[in-house]
Residue frames as qw, qx, qy, qz and C-alpha x, y, z in Angstrom:
[[0.459, 0.030, 0.186, 0.868, -53.92, 52.63, 9.52],
 [0.094, 0.707, 0.341, -0.612, -55.18, 56.20, 9.79],
 [0.544, 0.718, 0.382, 0.205, -56.36, 58.01, 6.68],
 [0.411, 0.009, 0.133, 0.902, -54.22, 60.54, 4.88],
 [0.032, 0.749, 0.475, -0.461, -55.72, 64.01, 5.16],
 [0.328, 0.429, 0.408, 0.736, -56.66, 66.46, 2.39],
 [0.043, -0.577, -0.332, 0.745, -57.31, 70.16, 2.92],
 [0.341, 0.684, 0.526, 0.374, -59.65, 71.96, 0.53],
 [0.187, -0.466, -0.048, 0.863, -58.69, 75.56, -0.22],
 [0.272, 0.589, 0.670, 0.361, -61.19, 77.56, -2.26],
 [0.037, -0.214, -0.070, -0.974, -62.61, 80.90, -3.18],
 [0.643, -0.124, 0.138, -0.743, -66.26, 79.91, -2.69],
 [0.203, -0.182, 0.958, -0.084, -66.61, 76.34, -1.40],
 [0.597, 0.389, 0.571, -0.409, -70.21, 76.02, -2.53],
 [0.406, 0.567, -0.466, -0.545, -69.32, 74.83, -6.04],
 [0.931, 0.182, -0.156, -0.275, -69.77, 71.70, -8.15],
 [0.617, 0.434, -0.612, 0.235, -66.17, 70.53, -7.88],
 [0.140, -0.388, 0.681, -0.605, -65.96, 70.81, -4.09],
 [0.771, -0.055, 0.294, -0.562, -69.24, 68.93, -3.74],
 [0.902, 0.309, -0.234, -0.191, -68.37, 66.27, -6.31],
 [0.474, 0.469, -0.675, 0.316, -64.80, 65.58, -5.20],
 [0.336, -0.339, 0.635, -0.608, -65.87, 65.39, -1.55],
 [0.869, 0.051, 0.165, -0.463, -68.59, 62.89, -2.49],
 [0.807, 0.405, -0.429, -0.001, -66.08, 60.80, -4.47],
 [0.213, 0.470, -0.722, 0.461, -63.53, 60.73, -1.64],
 [0.476, -0.201, 0.582, -0.628, -66.21, 59.77, 0.88],
 [0.859, 0.200, 0.171, -0.439, -67.96, 57.29, -1.41],
 [0.940, 0.332, -0.074, -0.004, -66.46, 55.18, -4.20],
 [0.548, 0.578, -0.442, 0.413, -62.87, 56.16, -3.34],
 [0.571, -0.727, 0.203, -0.321, -63.11, 55.80, 0.45],
 [0.964, -0.193, 0.098, 0.155, -61.02, 52.62, 0.41],
 [0.614, 0.617, -0.175, 0.461, -58.10, 54.58, -1.06],
 [0.671, -0.375, -0.351, 0.534, -57.28, 55.82, 2.44],
 [0.195, 0.137, -0.021, 0.971, -57.67, 59.58, 1.93],
 [0.112, -0.747, -0.649, 0.090, -60.21, 61.89, 3.54],
 [0.089, 0.672, 0.049, 0.733, -61.01, 65.59, 3.46],
 [0.538, -0.347, -0.585, 0.498, -60.00, 66.66, 6.95],
 [0.148, -0.680, -0.273, 0.664, -60.62, 70.39, 6.77],
 [0.392, 0.641, 0.436, 0.495, -61.43, 73.33, 4.53],
 [0.171, -0.602, -0.153, 0.765, -60.92, 77.06, 4.21],
 [0.391, 0.629, 0.529, 0.414, -62.13, 79.67, 1.74],
 [0.202, 0.139, 0.013, 0.969, -61.75, 83.30, 0.79],
 [0.457, -0.411, -0.229, -0.755, -65.52, 83.77, 1.13],
 [0.079, 0.195, -0.848, 0.486, -65.42, 82.78, 4.77],
 [0.519, 0.037, 0.456, -0.722, -69.06, 83.01, 5.84],
 [0.820, 0.275, -0.229, -0.447, -70.27, 80.97, 2.88],
 [0.498, 0.372, -0.775, 0.114, -67.39, 78.57, 3.46],
 [0.169, -0.171, 0.774, -0.586, -68.32, 78.04, 7.09],
 [0.717, 0.147, 0.229, -0.642, -71.93, 77.32, 6.13],
 [0.763, 0.364, -0.476, -0.241, -70.82, 74.82, 3.48],
 [0.278, 0.342, -0.840, 0.318, -68.43, 73.11, 5.90],
 [0.411, -0.078, 0.630, -0.654, -71.13, 72.82, 8.56],
 [0.805, 0.247, -0.033, -0.539, -73.53, 71.31, 6.04],
 [0.753, 0.379, -0.536, -0.046, -70.90, 68.75, 5.00],
 [0.862, -0.507, -0.005, 0.015, -69.75, 67.96, 8.54],
 [0.748, 0.316, -0.155, 0.562, -66.23, 69.28, 7.95],
 [0.456, -0.637, -0.161, 0.600, -63.97, 71.39, 10.17],
 [0.363, 0.860, 0.124, 0.337, -63.58, 74.94, 8.87],
 [0.635, -0.329, -0.090, 0.693, -60.27, 76.71, 9.46],
 [0.074, 0.942, 0.160, -0.285, -60.00, 80.49, 9.46],
 [0.069, 0.828, -0.468, -0.301, -56.53, 80.47, 7.93],
 [0.827, 0.408, -0.385, -0.028, -54.49, 78.35, 5.55],
 [0.136, 0.544, -0.719, 0.411, -51.79, 78.22, 8.22],
 [0.575, -0.212, 0.589, -0.527, -54.14, 76.54, 10.69],
 [0.914, 0.264, 0.023, -0.306, -55.39, 74.11, 8.03],
 [0.565, 0.593, -0.569, 0.079, -51.84, 73.23, 6.98],
 [0.180, -0.477, 0.757, -0.409, -51.04, 71.96, 10.47],
 [0.679, -0.007, 0.597, -0.427, -53.72, 69.26, 10.18],
 [0.848, 0.469, 0.100, -0.228, -53.42, 67.96, 6.59],
 [0.699, -0.238, 0.529, 0.418, -51.00, 65.98, 4.44],
 [0.323, 0.183, 0.581, 0.724, -51.94, 67.44, 1.05],
 [0.217, 0.487, 0.204, -0.821, -53.83, 70.38, -0.39],
 [0.327, 0.476, 0.701, 0.418, -56.46, 70.61, -3.12],
 [0.041, 0.387, 0.036, -0.920, -56.77, 74.20, -4.33],
 [0.368, 0.522, 0.766, 0.073, -60.18, 74.32, -6.02],
 [0.131, 0.685, 0.044, -0.715, -61.87, 77.60, -7.11],
 [0.539, 0.195, 0.706, 0.416, -62.70, 76.12, -10.54],
 [0.284, 0.816, 0.458, 0.211, -64.59, 79.21, -11.74],
 [0.080, -0.993, 0.086, 0.002, -62.11, 81.83, -10.51],
 [0.881, 0.124, -0.067, 0.452, -58.63, 80.93, -11.79],
 [0.200, 0.762, -0.163, 0.594, -57.52, 84.49, -11.12],
 [0.592, -0.714, 0.218, -0.302, -57.47, 83.54, -7.41],
 [0.982, -0.024, -0.132, 0.135, -55.12, 80.57, -7.87],
 [0.523, 0.493, -0.352, 0.599, -51.81, 82.44, -7.76],
 [0.261, -0.604, 0.333, -0.675, -52.70, 84.16, -4.49],
 [0.901, -0.319, 0.075, -0.286, -54.00, 80.93, -2.99],
 [0.916, 0.177, -0.214, 0.291, -50.85, 79.08, -4.06],
 [0.242, 0.620, -0.380, 0.642, -48.68, 81.82, -2.59],
 [0.533, -0.522, 0.352, -0.565, -50.34, 81.05, 0.76],
 [0.973, -0.099, 0.068, -0.197, -50.42, 77.25, 0.37],
 [0.836, 0.413, -0.302, 0.197, -47.10, 76.25, -1.19],
 [0.078, 0.675, -0.565, 0.469, -44.75, 77.54, 1.55],
 [0.729, -0.386, 0.398, -0.401, -46.20, 74.83, 3.82],
 [0.006, -0.471, 0.870, 0.145, -44.47, 72.15, 1.75],
 [0.628, 0.152, 0.705, -0.292, -47.50, 69.92, 1.17],
 [0.223, 0.134, 0.806, 0.531, -48.19, 68.09, -2.09],
 [0.268, 0.490, 0.260, -0.788, -50.69, 70.34, -3.88],
 [0.304, 0.417, 0.756, 0.403, -53.30, 69.71, -6.56],
 [0.138, 0.386, 0.060, -0.910, -54.68, 72.81, -8.30],
 [0.525, 0.509, 0.668, -0.142, -58.02, 72.52, -10.06],
 [0.337, 0.406, 0.489, 0.694, -58.85, 73.76, -13.53],
 [0.681, 0.650, -0.087, 0.326, -58.28, 76.32, -14.82],
 [0.753, -0.213, -0.232, 0.577, -54.80, 76.36, -13.24],
 [0.268, -0.432, -0.016, 0.861, -54.11, 79.98, -14.17],
 [0.412, 0.769, 0.260, -0.413, -55.63, 82.77, -16.27],
 [0.565, 0.777, -0.264, -0.088, -52.69, 82.65, -18.70],
 [0.897, 0.186, -0.274, 0.291, -49.41, 80.88, -19.43],
 [0.242, 0.590, -0.407, 0.654, -47.29, 83.52, -17.69],
 [0.559, -0.509, 0.319, -0.571, -49.19, 83.05, -14.43],
 [0.991, -0.055, -0.090, -0.080, -48.98, 79.27, -14.80],
 [0.674, 0.407, -0.386, 0.481, -45.20, 79.59, -15.05],
 [0.123, -0.597, 0.400, -0.684, -45.18, 81.72, -11.89],
 [0.828, -0.361, 0.160, -0.399, -47.14, 79.10, -9.95],
 [0.957, 0.133, -0.195, 0.169, -44.82, 76.32, -11.12],
 [0.419, 0.540, -0.407, 0.606, -41.76, 78.42, -10.21],
 [0.433, -0.571, 0.325, -0.617, -43.22, 79.06, -6.76],
 [0.966, -0.190, 0.028, -0.175, -43.77, 75.34, -6.22],
 [0.816, 0.329, -0.289, 0.378, -40.20, 74.61, -7.33],
 [0.074, 0.653, -0.389, 0.646, -38.86, 77.25, -4.95],
 [0.592, -0.446, 0.406, -0.534, -40.58, 75.52, -2.04],
 [0.052, 0.272, -0.960, -0.035, -39.79, 71.99, -3.25],
 [0.575, 0.187, 0.561, -0.565, -43.48, 71.12, -3.52],
 [0.182, 0.160, 0.882, 0.404, -44.96, 68.55, -5.89],
 [0.373, 0.444, 0.221, -0.785, -47.74, 70.30, -7.82],
 [0.169, 0.164, 0.858, 0.457, -50.14, 69.09, -10.48],
 [0.417, 0.384, 0.213, -0.796, -53.15, 70.47, -12.29],
 [0.086, 0.128, 0.877, 0.456, -55.63, 68.84, -14.65],
 [0.556, -0.013, -0.087, -0.826, -59.09, 69.29, -16.00],
 [0.722, -0.031, 0.588, -0.363, -61.61, 66.51, -15.45],
 [0.849, 0.494, 0.002, -0.190, -61.17, 65.50, -19.09],
 [0.054, 0.702, -0.709, -0.038, -57.56, 64.45, -18.54],
 [0.168, -0.189, 0.961, -0.115, -58.53, 60.89, -17.57],
 [0.712, 0.254, 0.154, -0.637, -61.40, 59.77, -19.80],
 [0.824, 0.151, 0.545, 0.038, -62.19, 56.80, -21.99],
 [0.564, 0.821, -0.091, -0.018, -60.84, 58.84, -24.94],
 [0.034, -0.761, 0.646, -0.061, -57.32, 58.71, -23.51],
 [0.678, -0.189, 0.702, -0.111, -57.85, 55.02, -22.73],
 [0.808, 0.513, 0.287, -0.030, -58.78, 54.34, -26.37],
 [0.343, 0.877, -0.337, 0.022, -55.79, 56.37, -27.57],
 [0.358, -0.614, 0.700, -0.069, -53.45, 54.30, -25.40],
 [0.806, 0.077, 0.584, -0.061, -54.66, 51.13, -27.14],
 [0.627, 0.747, -0.078, -0.207, -53.74, 52.36, -30.62],
 [0.843, -0.086, 0.315, 0.427, -51.02, 50.57, -32.52],
 [0.468, 0.478, 0.257, 0.697, -50.66, 53.43, -34.99],
 [0.209, -0.254, -0.267, 0.906, -50.04, 57.07, -34.04],
 [0.218, 0.795, 0.497, -0.271, -52.86, 59.58, -34.15],
 [0.371, 0.212, 0.322, 0.845, -52.74, 61.99, -37.07],
 [0.197, -0.373, -0.102, -0.901, -55.81, 63.96, -36.03],
 [0.135, -0.384, -0.818, 0.407, -58.31, 64.33, -33.22],
 [0.192, -0.396, -0.306, -0.844, -61.64, 66.09, -33.75],
 [0.129, -0.287, -0.781, 0.540, -63.83, 67.09, -30.83],
 [0.275, -0.607, -0.383, -0.639, -67.32, 68.38, -30.18],
 [0.387, -0.227, -0.619, 0.644, -67.58, 70.10, -26.81],
 [0.179, -0.746, -0.338, -0.545, -69.61, 72.61, -24.88],
 [0.440, -0.359, -0.492, 0.660, -69.91, 74.72, -21.76],
 [0.011, -0.877, -0.380, 0.293, -71.20, 78.09, -20.62],
 [0.222, 0.938, -0.219, -0.152, -68.19, 79.84, -22.17],
 [0.835, 0.376, -0.275, 0.294, -64.94, 78.89, -23.87],
 [0.043, 0.726, -0.438, 0.528, -63.11, 81.04, -21.32],
 [0.592, -0.453, 0.511, -0.428, -64.16, 78.75, -18.47],
 [0.885, 0.002, 0.437, -0.163, -64.62, 75.40, -20.20],
 [0.641, 0.691, -0.316, -0.109, -62.27, 75.54, -23.18],
 [0.155, -0.613, 0.767, -0.112, -59.54, 73.93, -21.11],
 [0.791, -0.022, 0.564, -0.236, -61.45, 70.62, -21.23],
 [0.861, 0.489, 0.142, 0.013, -61.17, 69.91, -24.97],
 [0.309, 0.834, -0.439, 0.131, -57.75, 71.55, -25.20],
 [0.385, -0.542, 0.724, -0.183, -56.33, 69.35, -22.44],
 [0.869, 0.141, 0.455, -0.130, -57.93, 66.28, -23.96],
 [0.701, 0.705, -0.100, 0.033, -56.29, 67.11, -27.31],
 [0.107, 0.782, -0.583, 0.194, -52.84, 67.72, -25.81],
 [0.610, -0.374, 0.663, -0.221, -53.01, 64.61, -23.63],
 [0.878, 0.274, 0.389, -0.048, -53.70, 62.49, -26.73],
 [0.680, 0.701, 0.016, 0.216, -51.49, 64.23, -29.31],
 [0.721, -0.125, -0.126, 0.670, -48.68, 65.59, -27.15],
 [0.217, -0.800, -0.197, 0.523, -47.35, 69.06, -26.33],
 [0.400, -0.142, 0.421, 0.802, -45.78, 69.99, -29.68],
 [0.278, 0.819, 0.486, -0.123, -48.46, 72.55, -30.59],
 [0.493, 0.020, 0.289, 0.821, -47.40, 74.98, -33.31],
 [0.104, -0.012, -0.159, -0.982, -50.20, 77.24, -34.54],
 [0.149, 0.482, 0.800, -0.324, -53.93, 77.91, -34.25],
 [0.146, -0.120, -0.337, -0.922, -56.77, 79.51, -36.19],
 [0.203, 0.371, 0.755, -0.502, -60.40, 80.12, -35.17],
 [0.191, -0.170, -0.516, -0.818, -63.57, 80.41, -37.24],
 [0.304, -0.499, -0.809, -0.068, -67.30, 80.38, -36.59],
 [0.291, -0.804, -0.222, -0.470, -69.59, 82.41, -34.37],
 [0.039, -0.591, 0.529, -0.607, -68.43, 83.93, -31.10],
 [0.680, -0.289, 0.440, -0.510, -70.71, 81.61, -29.14],
 [0.944, 0.111, 0.305, -0.052, -69.88, 78.60, -31.33],
 [0.149, 0.801, -0.526, -0.246, -66.24, 78.77, -32.43],
 [0.985, 0.130, 0.021, 0.109, -64.26, 76.12, -34.24],
 [0.246, -0.818, 0.490, 0.171, -60.55, 75.89, -33.43],
 [0.917, 0.341, -0.156, 0.136, -57.95, 74.23, -35.64],
 [0.436, -0.786, 0.432, 0.074, -54.66, 73.46, -33.89],
 [0.798, 0.485, -0.350, 0.069, -51.65, 72.25, -35.84],
 [0.715, -0.602, 0.345, 0.090, -49.03, 70.13, -34.08],
 [0.143, -0.596, 0.705, 0.357, -45.65, 68.84, -35.18],
 [0.259, -0.033, 0.922, 0.286, -45.58, 66.61, -38.24],
 [0.299, -0.092, -0.486, -0.816, -48.74, 68.15, -39.65],
 [0.208, -0.379, -0.889, 0.153, -50.97, 66.49, -37.04],
 [0.210, -0.381, -0.167, -0.885, -54.22, 68.31, -36.34],
 [0.063, -0.397, -0.804, 0.438, -56.70, 68.85, -33.54],
 [0.182, -0.384, -0.323, -0.846, -60.05, 70.50, -34.17],
 [0.053, -0.321, -0.747, 0.580, -62.48, 71.64, -31.50],
 [0.223, -0.494, -0.477, -0.692, -66.10, 72.54, -32.24],
 [0.180, -0.193, -0.664, 0.699, -67.13, 74.38, -29.05],
 [0.232, -0.571, -0.540, -0.573, -70.79, 75.20, -28.52],
 [0.095, -0.063, -0.554, 0.825, -71.55, 77.69, -25.75],
 [0.422, -0.131, -0.202, -0.874, -75.12, 78.16, -26.97],
 [0.862, -0.218, -0.059, -0.453, -76.46, 74.82, -25.77],
 [0.599, -0.454, 0.656, -0.072, -75.37, 71.70, -23.93],
 [0.794, 0.415, -0.398, -0.198, -73.64, 69.13, -26.12],
 [0.918, -0.340, 0.168, 0.112, -71.94, 65.89, -25.08],
 [0.108, -0.745, 0.595, 0.282, -68.16, 65.65, -25.38],
 [0.926, 0.279, 0.254, 0.012, -67.32, 63.50, -28.40],
 [0.141, -0.708, 0.563, 0.403, -63.95, 62.80, -30.02],
 [0.908, 0.415, 0.009, -0.057, -62.99, 61.21, -33.33],
 [0.505, -0.593, 0.549, 0.303, -59.59, 59.53, -33.27],
 [0.778, 0.619, -0.034, -0.107, -57.91, 59.19, -36.66],
 [0.570, -0.445, 0.554, 0.413, -54.77, 57.32, -37.69],
 [0.154, 0.430, -0.608, -0.650, -53.46, 56.78, -41.21],
 [0.103, -0.031, -0.963, -0.247, -55.54, 53.62, -41.40],
 [0.270, -0.555, -0.766, -0.181, -58.85, 54.26, -39.66],
 [0.171, -0.383, 0.191, -0.888, -61.07, 56.55, -37.57],
 [0.389, -0.402, -0.819, 0.126, -63.09, 55.86, -34.45],
 [0.258, -0.607, -0.029, -0.752, -65.62, 58.05, -32.69],
 [0.443, -0.205, -0.749, 0.448, -65.62, 57.97, -28.88],
 [0.347, -0.754, -0.213, -0.515, -68.29, 59.57, -26.69],
 [0.101, 0.392, -0.642, 0.651, -66.83, 60.71, -23.38],
 [0.555, -0.424, -0.716, -0.010, -68.30, 58.57, -20.60],
 [0.083, -0.534, 0.243, -0.806, -69.48, 61.21, -18.17],
 [0.775, -0.470, -0.331, -0.263, -71.10, 58.71, -15.79],
 [0.814, -0.463, -0.112, 0.334, -67.83, 58.34, -13.88],
 [0.460, 0.721, -0.072, 0.513, -65.94, 61.36, -15.15],
 [0.174, -0.802, 0.300, -0.486, -65.40, 63.04, -11.79],
 [0.885, -0.413, 0.214, -0.030, -64.78, 59.82, -9.88],
 [0.863, 0.261, 0.047, 0.431, -61.97, 59.06, -12.34],
 [0.233, 0.773, -0.151, 0.570, -60.71, 62.63, -12.00],
 [0.553, -0.725, 0.257, -0.320, -60.77, 62.35, -8.19],
 [0.965, -0.149, 0.141, 0.164, -58.96, 59.00, -8.40],
 [0.666, 0.523, -0.067, 0.527, -56.25, 60.68, -10.49],
 [0.156, -0.829, 0.244, -0.478, -55.82, 63.31, -7.76],
 [0.803, -0.509, 0.284, -0.120, -55.29, 60.52, -5.23],
 [0.911, 0.239, 0.028, 0.335, -52.82, 58.81, -7.59],
 [0.325, 0.729, -0.193, 0.570, -50.84, 62.07, -7.55],
 [0.474, -0.732, 0.290, -0.394, -51.03, 62.37, -3.76],
 [0.958, -0.226, 0.171, 0.044, -49.92, 58.75, -3.35],
 [0.798, 0.399, -0.027, 0.450, -46.99, 59.24, -5.73],
 [0.439, -0.761, -0.035, 0.477, -45.88, 62.51, -4.15],
 [0.255, -0.323, 0.459, 0.788, -44.73, 63.71, -7.57],
 [0.511, 0.482, -0.056, -0.710, -46.42, 65.08, -10.66],
 [0.598, 0.115, 0.782, 0.130, -47.79, 62.37, -12.94],
 [0.505, 0.800, 0.323, 0.037, -48.75, 64.80, -15.71],
 [0.628, 0.096, 0.120, 0.763, -45.82, 66.20, -17.72],
 [0.098, -0.688, -0.196, 0.692, -45.42, 69.91, -17.05],
 [0.076, -0.211, 0.515, 0.828, -44.72, 70.56, -20.73],
 [0.049, -0.445, -0.821, -0.355, -48.21, 69.27, -21.53],
 [0.155, -0.756, -0.509, 0.381, -49.78, 71.62, -18.99],
 [0.135, -0.578, 0.137, 0.793, -47.87, 74.55, -20.45],
 [0.083, 0.088, 0.731, 0.672, -48.84, 73.54, -23.99],
 [0.055, -0.665, -0.744, -0.014, -52.48, 73.72, -22.91],
 [0.148, -0.798, -0.249, 0.528, -51.98, 77.27, -21.68],
 [0.168, -0.322, 0.451, 0.815, -50.12, 78.36, -24.79],
 [0.031, 0.376, 0.801, 0.465, -53.10, 77.14, -26.83],
 [0.136, -0.777, -0.587, 0.180, -55.56, 78.98, -24.58],
 [0.206, -0.628, 0.051, 0.748, -53.46, 82.15, -24.80],
 [0.121, -0.064, 0.638, 0.758, -53.41, 81.89, -28.60],
 [0.019, -0.549, -0.805, -0.223, -57.18, 81.35, -28.65],
 [0.138, -0.808, -0.380, 0.428, -57.64, 84.68, -26.85],
 [0.255, -0.341, 0.327, 0.844, -55.58, 86.50, -29.49],
 [0.521, 0.635, 0.246, -0.514, -57.97, 88.40, -31.83],
 [0.216, 0.588, -0.616, -0.478, -55.53, 87.71, -34.67],
 [0.284, -0.047, 0.957, 0.037, -56.51, 84.02, -34.53],
 [0.503, 0.582, 0.568, -0.293, -59.82, 84.94, -36.19],
 [0.386, 0.814, -0.193, -0.388, -57.97, 86.51, -39.12],
 [0.714, 0.501, -0.489, 0.002, -55.51, 83.69, -39.76],
 [0.871, -0.138, -0.384, 0.274, -53.00, 81.34, -38.22],
 [0.195, -0.872, 0.333, -0.302, -51.17, 82.52, -35.10],
 [0.540, 0.318, -0.723, 0.290, -48.07, 80.88, -33.71],
 [0.768, -0.597, -0.170, -0.159, -48.35, 79.09, -30.39]]
């Protein structure tokens, strides 16, 4: 049986996600029956050099790539402002499409991308790599509901990496986010997010130095600290992309994705540093 074919679409292909997902599809996930069959990028010359280094066909246009693949992975993890334009070129081809983090620069643009996918009848999904970790696995085992989730996280900036702890929180606590407040230094903020029923998520985000992702899960009866297992983080994330491609339908509830973006929008509101803002 021939492999199903993935097309990478990117801004600049020479990035960590393109390298890591390609390695996962070729290595530990090779038996899943999917392969990267071609790539294209907005930064064409750099993209051609990357493709040659990886032994992949480079296509000058998305149209040419679409004719040879069964599904798209729109990457560009550091330039979410390019995702709408890339999706406008990709989605009319009717292929199941994964869009990397951060899906869109704001909730309004995220809605536009979803609406575009719906218009073309395309299954679309987006997640951060922290959507499928051992924290979610521990949460799924709980007999009692979570009442709070506290996280310690890091990254070069909250603007680029804040989606990771926010998506982890929403995936564990659900999409019923209500309000948010921020304290702390600009480079080391602490976010408090209130959800329905008085449930809480807190995120201590350190952009000043590298810190491991750690979560404390709390029910009415006990608490447990879980360190995110980053040894297989991106293999699990790549496997989740293939689960989506195999299903041909979104496996992540859209309302959770939109809740993530409403939180990120609220976190950009300067008023959140003066008091609670509605989400």
